[in-house]
C-alpha positions as a Markdown table, in Angstrom:
| # | Residue | x | y | z |
|---|---|---|---|---|
| 1 | Met | 82.1 | -129.4 | -7.2 |
| 2 | Val | 81.5 | -132.3 | -9.5 |
| 3 | Lys | 82.7 | -135.9 | -8.7 |
| 4 | Val | 82.3 | -139.0 | -10.8 |
| 5 | Tyr | 82.5 | -142.5 | -9.5 |
| 6 | Ala | 83.1 | -144.8 | -12.6 |
| 7 | Leu | 84.4 | -148.1 | -13.9 |
| 8 | Ser | 87.0 | -147.9 | -16.6 |
| 9 | Thr | 85.2 | -150.4 | -18.8 |
| 10 | Cys | 81.7 | -149.0 | -18.4 |
| 11 | Pro | 80.3 | -147.4 | -21.6 |
| 12 | Trp | 77.9 | -145.3 | -19.6 |
| 13 | Cys | 80.7 | -144.0 | -17.4 |
| 14 | Lys | 82.6 | -143.0 | -20.5 |
| 15 | Lys | 79.5 | -141.1 | -21.7 |
| 16 | Val | 79.4 | -139.2 | -18.5 |
| 17 | Lys | 83.0 | -138.2 | -18.7 |
| 18 | Arg | 82.6 | -137.2 | -22.4 |
| 19 | Tyr | 79.5 | -135.1 | -21.6 |
| 20 | Leu | 81.4 | -133.2 | -18.9 |
| 21 | Asp | 84.5 | -132.8 | -21.0 |
| 22 | Asp | 82.5 | -131.5 | -24.0 |
| 23 | Arg | 81.0 | -128.8 | -21.7 |
| 24 | Asn | 84.4 | -127.9 | -20.1 |
| 25 | Val | 83.1 | -128.9 | -16.7 |
| 26 | Glu | 85.9 | -129.5 | -14.2 |
| 27 | Tyr | 85.4 | -132.7 | -12.2 |
| 28 | Asp | 87.2 | -135.3 | -10.0 |
| 29 | Cys | 86.9 | -138.8 | -11.2 |
| 30 | Ile | 87.8 | -142.1 | -9.7 |
| 31 | Asp | 87.7 | -145.3 | -11.7 |
| 32 | Val | 86.8 | -147.6 | -8.9 |
| 33 | Asp | 88.0 | -150.8 | -10.6 |
| 34 | Leu | 91.4 | -149.3 | -11.1 |
| 35 | Ala | 91.8 | -148.1 | -7.5 |
| 36 | Lys | 93.8 | -150.3 | -5.1 |
| 37 | Gly | 93.3 | -151.4 | -1.6 |
| 38 | Glu | 92.0 | -148.8 | 0.8 |
| 39 | Glu | 91.3 | -146.3 | -1.9 |
| 40 | Gln | 89.0 | -148.8 | -3.7 |
| 41 | Asp | 87.3 | -149.7 | -0.4 |
| 42 | Lys | 86.7 | -146.1 | 0.5 |
| 43 | Ala | 85.3 | -145.3 | -3.0 |
| 44 | Leu | 82.9 | -148.3 | -2.8 |
| 45 | Lys | 81.7 | -147.3 | 0.6 |
| 46 | Glu | 81.1 | -143.7 | -0.7 |
| 47 | Val | 79.1 | -145.1 | -3.6 |
| 48 | Glu | 77.0 | -147.3 | -1.3 |
| 49 | Lys | 76.4 | -144.4 | 1.1 |
| 50 | Leu | 75.3 | -142.1 | -1.8 |
| 51 | Thr | 73.1 | -144.6 | -3.6 |
| 52 | Gly | 72.3 | -147.5 | -1.2 |
| 53 | Lys | 73.9 | -149.9 | -3.7 |
| 54 | Arg | 76.9 | -150.5 | -6.0 |
| 55 | Ala | 75.9 | -148.8 | -9.2 |
| 56 | Phe | 77.9 | -146.9 | -11.7 |
| 57 | Pro | 78.3 | -144.3 | -12.9 |
| 58 | Val | 77.5 | -142.1 | -10.0 |
| 59 | Thr | 77.9 | -138.3 | -10.5 |
| 60 | Val | 77.6 | -135.9 | -7.7 |
| 61 | Ile | 77.0 | -132.2 | -8.6 |
| 62 | Asn | 76.9 | -130.1 | -5.5 |
| 63 | Asp | 74.7 | -132.2 | -3.3 |
| 64 | Gln | 72.7 | -133.8 | -6.1 |
| 65 | Val | 73.4 | -137.5 | -6.7 |
| 66 | Ile | 72.8 | -138.8 | -10.3 |
| 67 | Ile | 73.0 | -142.5 | -11.0 |
| 68 | Gly | 73.6 | -143.5 | -14.6 |
| 69 | Phe | 73.8 | -141.2 | -17.6 |
| 70 | Lys | 70.9 | -138.7 | -17.3 |
| 71 | Glu | 71.6 | -135.7 | -19.5 |
| 72 | Asp | 68.6 | -133.7 | -18.4 |
| 73 | Glu | 69.5 | -134.1 | -14.7 |
| 74 | Phe | 73.1 | -133.2 | -15.4 |
| 75 | Glu | 72.0 | -130.0 | -17.1 |
| 76 | Gly | 69.6 | -129.0 | -14.3 |
| 77 | Ala | 72.3 | -129.7 | -11.6 |
| 78 | Leu | 75.0 | -127.9 | -13.6 |
| 79 | Lys | 72.9 | -124.7 | -13.9 |
| 80 | Gly | 73.4 | -124.3 | -10.1 |
| 81 | Glu | 77.2 | -124.9 | -10.5 |
| 82 | Thr | 79.4 | -121.9 | -10.2 |
């Protein structure tokens, strides 16, 4: 399971989505800045719980949390993805 927490205007967030799309990796993505009300509050709390701060993008691959665009970490985490 891959989940991405992103901001719609963030260039690094777009790079993460493009990276996953180019490799045909299925993922759930929430653009936190476009979410409304409770959905946005919940997403922000999840990001803070995962990272200890509000940082984007946050990619969760299985149980591995990756902050930012880190291609080598994505590749390592995805090798464990089935």
